[in-house]
C-alpha positions in Angstrom: -36.6 -3.6 0.7 -38.7 -6.6 1.7 -37.5 -9.4 4.0 -36.8 -11.8 1.0 -34.6 -9.2 -0.7 -32.8 -8.6 2.6 -32.1 -12.3 3.0 -30.9 -12.7 -0.6 -28.6 -9.7 -0.3 -27.1 -11.0 3.0 -26.9 -14.6 1.6 -24.7 -13.3 -1.3 -22.6 -11.3 1.2 -22.1 -14.5 3.3 -21.0 -16.4 0.1 -18.4 -13.6 -0.6 -17.1 -13.8 3.0 -16.6 -17.5 2.7 -14.7 -17.2 -0.6 -12.5 -14.4 0.8 -11.7 -16.6 3.8 -10.4 -19.4 1.5 -13.4 -21.6 1.0 -13.9 -22.6 -2.7 -17.6 -22.3 -3.6 -19.0 -22.9 -7.1 -22.0 -21.1 -8.6 -24.1 -24.2 -8.6 -23.4 -24.8 -4.9 -24.6 -21.3 -4.2 -27.8 -21.8 -6.2 -28.5 -25.1 -4.4 -28.0 -23.5 -1.0 -30.4 -20.7 -2.0 -33.0 -23.1 -3.3 -32.8 -25.1 0.0 -33.5 -22.0 2.0 -36.5 -21.2 -0.2 -37.8 -24.8 -0.1 -37.5 -25.3 3.7 -38.9 -21.8 4.5 -36.2 -21.5 7.1 -37.3 -20.3 10.6 -35.1 -22.5 12.7 -31.5 -21.5 13.1 -30.2 -25.0 13.2 -32.0 -25.9 10.0 -30.6 -22.8 8.4 -27.1 -23.7 9.4 -27.3 -27.2 7.9 -29.0 -26.0 4.7 -26.0 -23.8 4.0 -23.4 -26.2 5.3 -24.6 -29.2 3.3 -24.5 -27.3 0.0 -21.5 -25.0 0.4 -19.0 -27.2 2.3 -17.4 -30.1 0.4 -14.2 -30.5 2.5 -13.8 -31.4 6.1 -11.0 -28.8 6.5 -13.4 -26.0 5.6 -15.9 -26.7 8.4 -14.0 -24.7 11.0 -13.9 -21.7 8.7 -17.6 -22.0 7.8 -18.5 -22.2 11.5 -16.6 -19.1 12.4 -18.0 -17.2 9.5 -21.5 -18.3 10.2 -21.6 -17.4 13.8 -19.9 -14.1 13.2 -22.0 -13.1 10.2 -25.5 -14.2 11.4 -25.4 -12.6 14.8 -26.3 -9.3 16.5 -27.0 -6.8 13.7 -26.4 -3.7 15.8 -22.7 -4.5 16.4 -22.1 -5.7 12.8 -23.8 -2.7 11.3 -21.3 -0.4 13.0 -18.5 -2.6 11.5 -19.8 -3.1 8.0 -22.5 -0.6 7.5 -24.9 -3.2 6.3 -28.2 -4.6 7.5 -28.0 -8.2 8.8 -30.9 -10.5 9.7 -31.2 -12.2 13.1 -32.1 -15.8 13.1 -32.8 -16.8 16.7 -30.5 -16.1 19.7 -27.0 -17.5 19.3 -23.7 -17.8 20.9 -20.3 -18.3 19.3 -19.4 -22.0 19.0 -17.1 -23.4 21.7 -13.8 -24.4 20.1 -10.3 -25.2 21.2 -9.0 -23.3 18.1 -8.4 -19.6 18.1 -10.5 -17.5 15.7 -8.8 -17.3 12.3 -7.5 -13.8 11.8 -8.2 -13.7 8.1 -11.9 -14.1 8.9 -11.8 -11.2 11.3 -10.1 -9.1 8.6 -12.9 -9.8 6.1 -15.3 -8.4 8.6 -13.5 -5.1 9.2 -15.0 -2.0 7.8 -12.5 0.1 5.9 -14.0 3.6 6.6 -14.9 3.5 10.3 -16.3 6.5 12.0 -14.0 6.8 15.1 -16.3 9.0 17.1 -19.5 6.9 16.8 -17.7 3.5 17.1 -15.3 4.3 19.9 -17.1 2.0 22.4 -17.3 -1.0 20.0 -13.7 -0.4 18.8 -12.5 -1.1 22.3 -14.3 -4.4 22.2 -12.8 -5.6 18.9 -9.4 -3.9 19.1 -7.7 -6.7 21.2 -8.4 -9.2 18.4 -8.2 -7.1 15.3 -5.4 -4.6 15.7 -2.2 -4.7 13.8 0.6 -6.5 15.6 4.1 -4.9 15.9 7.2 -6.4 14.5 8.3 -8.3 17.6 4.9 -9.9 17.9 4.9 -10.8 14.2 8.2 -12.7 14.6 6.7 -15.1 17.1 3.2 -15.3 15.7 2.0 -18.6 14.3 1.4 -18.4 10.5 -2.0 -20.1 11.1 -3.2 -17.2 13.2 -2.0 -14.4 10.9 -4.3 -12.1 9.1 -3.9 -11.6 5.3 -2.0 -8.3 5.9 0.3 -10.0 8.5 1.0 -12.7 6.0 2.1 -10.2 3.4 4.2 -8.4 6.0 5.8 -11.8 6.9 6.6 -12.4 3.3 8.5 -9.1 3.1 10.4 -10.1 6.2 11.3 -13.5 4.7 12.6 -11.7 1.6 14.9 -9.5 3.8 16.1 -12.6 5.7 17.1 -14.4 2.4 18.9 -11.3 1.1 21.3 -11.6 4.1 21.8 -15.3 3.5 25.4 -16.5 3.8 26.8 -18.4 0.9 29.8 -20.7 0.6 32.8 -19.1 -1.0 34.5 -21.3 -3.6 38.3 -21.4 -4.3 37.5 -20.7 -7.9 37.3 -17.3 -9.5 34.9 -15.7 -12.0 34.9 -12.5 -14.0 33.1 -9.7 -12.2 33.3 -6.1 -13.3 32.2 -4.5 -10.0 35.0 -6.2 -8.1 38.3 -4.7 -6.9 40.5 -7.7 -7.7 42.3 -7.5 -11.1 42.0 -10.5 -13.3 45.5 -10.6 -14.8 44.7 -13.3 -17.4 41.8 -11.5 -19.0 43.5 -8.1 -18.7 46.3 -9.4 -20.9 43.8 -10.9 -23.4 42.1 -7.6 -23.7 45.4 -5.7 -24.2 46.4 -8.0 -27.1 43.0 -7.5 -28.8 43.2 -3.7 -28.3 46.8 -3.4 -29.7 48.5 -2.9 -26.4 45.9 -0.6 -24.8 45.3 -1.8 -21.3 41.8 -2.4 -20.2 41.5 -3.9 -16.8 39.4 -7.0 -16.1 38.3 -7.9 -12.6 37.5 -11.1 -10.8 35.9 -12.3 -7.6 35.5 -15.6 -5.8 32.6 -17.8 -6.9 29.8 -17.9 -4.3 28.2 -21.3 -3.9 24.8 -22.1 -2.6 24.4 -25.7 -1.4 22.0 -27.6 -3.7 18.6 -28.1 -2.1 15.5 -30.2 -2.8 12.3 -29.2 -1.0 9.2 -31.5 -0.5 6.2 -29.5 0.7 3.1 -31.1 2.2 0.0 -29.3 0.9 -2.6 -31.3 2.7 -5.4 -29.6 4.7 -3.6 -29.7 8.0 -0.6 -27.9 6.4 -2.5 -25.3 4.4 -1.5 -22.3 6.5 2.2 -23.3 6.3 2.5 -24.5 2.8 1.6 -21.0 1.4 4.6 -19.5 3.3 6.8 -22.3 2.2 5.9 -21.9 -1.4 6.7 -18.2 -1.1 10.1 -19.1 0.5 10.8 -21.6 -2.3 10.1 -19.0 -5.0 12.6 -16.6 -3.4 15.2 -19.4 -3.2 14.8 -20.2 -6.9 15.1 -16.6 -7.8 18.2 -16.1 -5.7 20.1 -19.4 -6.2 20.7 -22.2 -8.6 20.3 -25.9 -8.0 16.9 -25.7 -6.1 14.2 -28.2 -6.8 10.7 -27.9 -5.4 8.0 -30.6 -5.1 4.5 -30.7 -3.5 2.7 -33.7 -2.3 -0.7 -34.4 -0.8 -2.3 -37.4 -2.4 0.4 -37.4 -5.1 3.8 -36.0 -5.9 4.1 -33.0 -8.3 7.3 -31.2 -9.4 6.7 -27.4 -9.5 10.2 -26.0 -10.0 9.4 -24.8 -13.5 6.4 -22.8 -12.4 8.3 -20.9 -9.7 11.0 -19.6 -12.1 8.8 -16.6 -13.1 10.1 -13.5 -11.3 6.5 -12.4 -10.5 5.5 -14.4 -7.4 1.8 -14.0 -8.0 2.0 -15.4 -11.5 4.2 -18.2 -10.3 1.9 -19.3 -7.5 -1.1 -18.9 -9.9 0.6 -21.4 -12.2 1.3 -23.8 -9.3 -2.4 -23.5 -8.2 -3.6 -24.5 -11.7 -1.2 -27.3 -12.1 -1.5 -29.0 -8.6 -4.9 -30.5 -8.1 -4.5 -32.1 -4.6 -4.6 -29.0 -2.5 -6.0 -29.4 1.1 -6.6 -33.1 0.4 -5.3 -36.1 2.4 -1.7 -36.9 3.0 -0.1 -39.9 1.4 3.5 -39.6 2.5 4.5 -43.2 1.7 3.3 -43.2 -1.9 4.7 -39.7 -2.5 8.2 -40.6 -1.2 8.1 -43.8 -3.2 7.3 -41.8 -6.4 10.2 -39.5 -5.6 12.6 -42.4 -5.0 11.6 -44.2 -8.3 11.4 -41.2 -10.6 13.5 -38.3 -9.2 16.1 -39.2 -6.6 18.8 -40.5 -9.0 18.2 -37.6 -11.4 18.5 -34.7 -9.0 20.1 -35.8 -5.7 23.9 -35.6 -5.5 26.4 -36.3 -2.7 26.2 -32.8 -1.2 22.5 -32.3 -1.7 20.3 -31.3 1.2 16.7 -32.5 1.2 14.1 -30.5 3.2 10.9 -32.3 4.1 8.1 -30.0 5.2 5.2 -31.9 6.8 3.5 -32.6 10.0 4.1 -36.3 9.5 0.5 -37.3 9.9 0.1 -40.1 7.4 -3.4 -40.8 5.9 -2.2 -43.7 3.7 -1.1 -47.2 4.6 2.2 -46.6 6.4 3.5 -50.1 6.4 6.1 -49.3 3.8 7.0 -45.9 5.1 10.1 -47.1 6.9 11.4 -48.7 3.7 10.8 -45.6 1.6 12.2 -43.1 4.1 15.3 -45.3 4.6 15.8 -45.5 0.8 15.5 -41.8 0.5 18.1 -41.3 3.2 20.5 -43.4 1.1 20.2 -40.9 -1.8 20.2 -37.7 0.2 23.3 -36.5 2.0 21.3 -34.6 4.6 17.6 -34.7 5.4 16.0 -31.9 7.4 12.5 -32.3 8.6 10.6 -29.0 9.2 7.5 -29.8 11.3 5.0 -27.2 12.5 3.8 -29.5 15.2 7.0 -28.6 17.1 5.4 -25.3 18.0 3.7 -27.2 20.8 6.0 -27.4 23.9 4.5 -30.7 24.9 4.9 -32.3 21.5 5.7 -36.0 21.6 6.3 -38.4 18.7 3.5 -40.8 19.5 2.2 -41.4 16.0 3.8 -44.3 14.1 4.5 -42.3 11.0 6.2 -39.6 12.9 8.3 -42.1 14.8 9.3 -43.8 11.6 10.4 -40.6 9.8 12.4 -39.5 12.9 14.6 -42.5 12.6 15.9 -41.5 9.2 16.2 -37.7 9.3 19.3 -35.7 10.4 17.5 -32.8 11.9 14.0 -32.2 13.2 13.2 -28.5 13.6 10.0 -26.3 13.9 8.6 -24.2 11.1 5.6 -22.1 12.2 6.7 -18.4 12.5 9.3 -15.9 11.3 11.7 -16.7 14.0 11.8 -20.4 12.9 12.4 -19.4 9.3 15.2 -17.0 10.4 16.9 -19.9 12.4 16.5 -22.2 9.4 18.2 -19.7 7.0 21.0 -18.9 9.4 21.9 -22.4 10.3 21.1 -24.4 7.2 21.1 -22.4 4.0 
């Protein structure tokens, strides 16, 4: 295999890695990047980086993922060959980029080789084990969703499902027919007896279990991407288990997605949501989204005992001059507003931004939502 074929093969592998890590790349972008490499006759690592970046990355939020993939993929081939069993080119001498962010776990997972030879790779396995090994349950409970691998996210979703199964519901004073109960329903027992010419067939009853109506507004902007996925999964489970649940997403605009989450298959539901919502990982327009909800939805779905859950980091990208008016108006419609904010995972968090200060004045609770423990606390104390 000549050098050009090697480069082409590894270029295609790099594109696949970016896609698996969550970067959306079209066929035309890939062709343009390849043509740039051929035209420039790349020999300089910096030129090679920008030739790929300028053609493959369209969103600012994807730059961090691209950087980590680039510096992991196009580095020392000896180490990577033991991990992936493929030949990688070297383009100059490089070091990993300095960044305050931790390496995204899903990128590490995409690098892992499935069939590793334990004997031959023992030395390198020690190097990578601290970062790539599976975390136990206690670690998973406190681990930030943003730093979870794809496998850990699936495990977290299973734990959330278990948490919701144990959800406490309010017991009503009213009764309903329920055959697997032990309480005899005298009224319907008598009715059955009359219809069956005096032959007694017992009917049973149980207290009606109520779930407090909930409306959830989920921020799907770029800064909330790692958390919005988990919140959509949680919303799907709530809709399957309870009635009177309404779900909306907002980024640059407000979208009602309740009807898409009613399918019992979570993958089909989220696929429908993905196709219907076209402002994923875009900017955040909290003011205009809340205004849209106030004008078109609040009177229709909010009742006196309704709880509204706002899931956002509160970082407004829109003109926030009318934010105070819209949030105040929303608080008049909703009986209880709970703000779930992933920024509260930081111990030194302070509400210095105007939009965050404004929202705080009109919410009833401000709680963190960044790991399994925070979801468990939410379910136990609110739902």
